[in-house]
C-alpha positions in Angstrom: 170.0 -160.3 119.8 166.4 -161.2 119.4 165.0 -163.7 121.9 161.8 -165.6 121.3 160.0 -168.4 123.2 159.8 -171.9 121.6 156.1 -171.4 121.0 156.8 -168.1 119.1 159.6 -169.8 117.2 157.2 -172.5 116.0 154.6 -170.1 114.8 157.0 -167.6 113.2 159.7 -169.9 111.9 159.8 -168.5 108.4 160.3 -165.0 109.7 163.0 -166.2 112.1 164.9 -167.8 109.3 164.8 -164.5 107.4 165.8 -162.5 110.5 168.7 -165.0 111.2 170.4 -163.8 108.1 171.1 -160.5 109.9 171.5 -161.7 113.5 171.4 -164.8 115.6 168.1 -165.5 117.4 167.9 -167.1 120.8 165.0 -169.6 121.4 164.0 -169.9 125.0 161.9 -172.4 127.0 160.8 -171.7 130.5 163.1 -168.6 130.6 166.2 -170.5 129.6 168.0 -170.3 126.2 167.7 -173.8 124.6 168.7 -173.1 121.0 169.8 -170.5 118.5 168.7 -169.9 114.9 171.7 -168.7 112.9 172.4 -168.2 109.2 174.3 -170.8 107.2 177.2 -168.3 106.9 177.4 -167.8 110.7 177.2 -171.6 111.3 180.1 -172.1 108.8 182.2 -169.5 110.6 181.5 -171.2 114.0 182.5 -174.6 112.5 185.7 -173.1 111.1 186.6 -171.7 114.5 185.9 -175.0 116.2 188.1 -176.9 113.6 191.0 -174.4 114.0 190.7 -174.7 117.8 190.9 -178.5 117.6 193.8 -178.4 115.2 195.7 -176.0 117.6 195.0 -178.3 120.5 196.3 -181.3 118.6 199.4 -179.3 117.5 200.1 -178.2 121.1 199.7 -181.8 122.4 202.1 -183.0 119.8 204.5 -180.2 120.5 204.4 -180.8 124.2 205.0 -184.5 123.8 208.1 -183.8 121.7 209.5 -181.0 123.9 208.9 -182.4 127.4 210.6 -185.5 128.5 208.5 -187.9 130.6 210.4 -187.0 133.7 209.7 -183.3 133.2 206.0 -184.1 132.7 205.9 -186.1 135.9 207.7 -183.3 137.8 205.3 -180.7 136.4 202.3 -182.8 137.4 203.6 -183.0 141.0 203.8 -179.2 141.4 201.2 -177.8 143.7 199.6 -174.3 143.5 202.0 -173.1 146.2 205.0 -174.4 144.3 203.9 -172.5 141.1 203.2 -169.3 143.1 206.7 -169.5 144.7 208.3 -170.0 141.3 206.4 -167.1 139.8 207.5 -164.8 142.7 211.1 -166.0 142.3 211.1 -165.0 138.6 209.8 -161.5 139.3 
């Protein structure tokens, strides 16, 4: 992935837009990545993945609310790391 400073990005913006059609470009300021220039296609793909992830999280939350009773949820919340470790070892 190409990396350019913010000053370079300002002076070569047209070139970066063309290059972003082939690969994302990292824009840095003071040695840290602050932005990316990506193609419209790549941005749409990222948006689609984000939307699918949000839908999956909503589905899981709905599923969990239906499957687990409130008492089970409270009991699960009360488990410590040691309790979980013990349960895992017992199941092996």
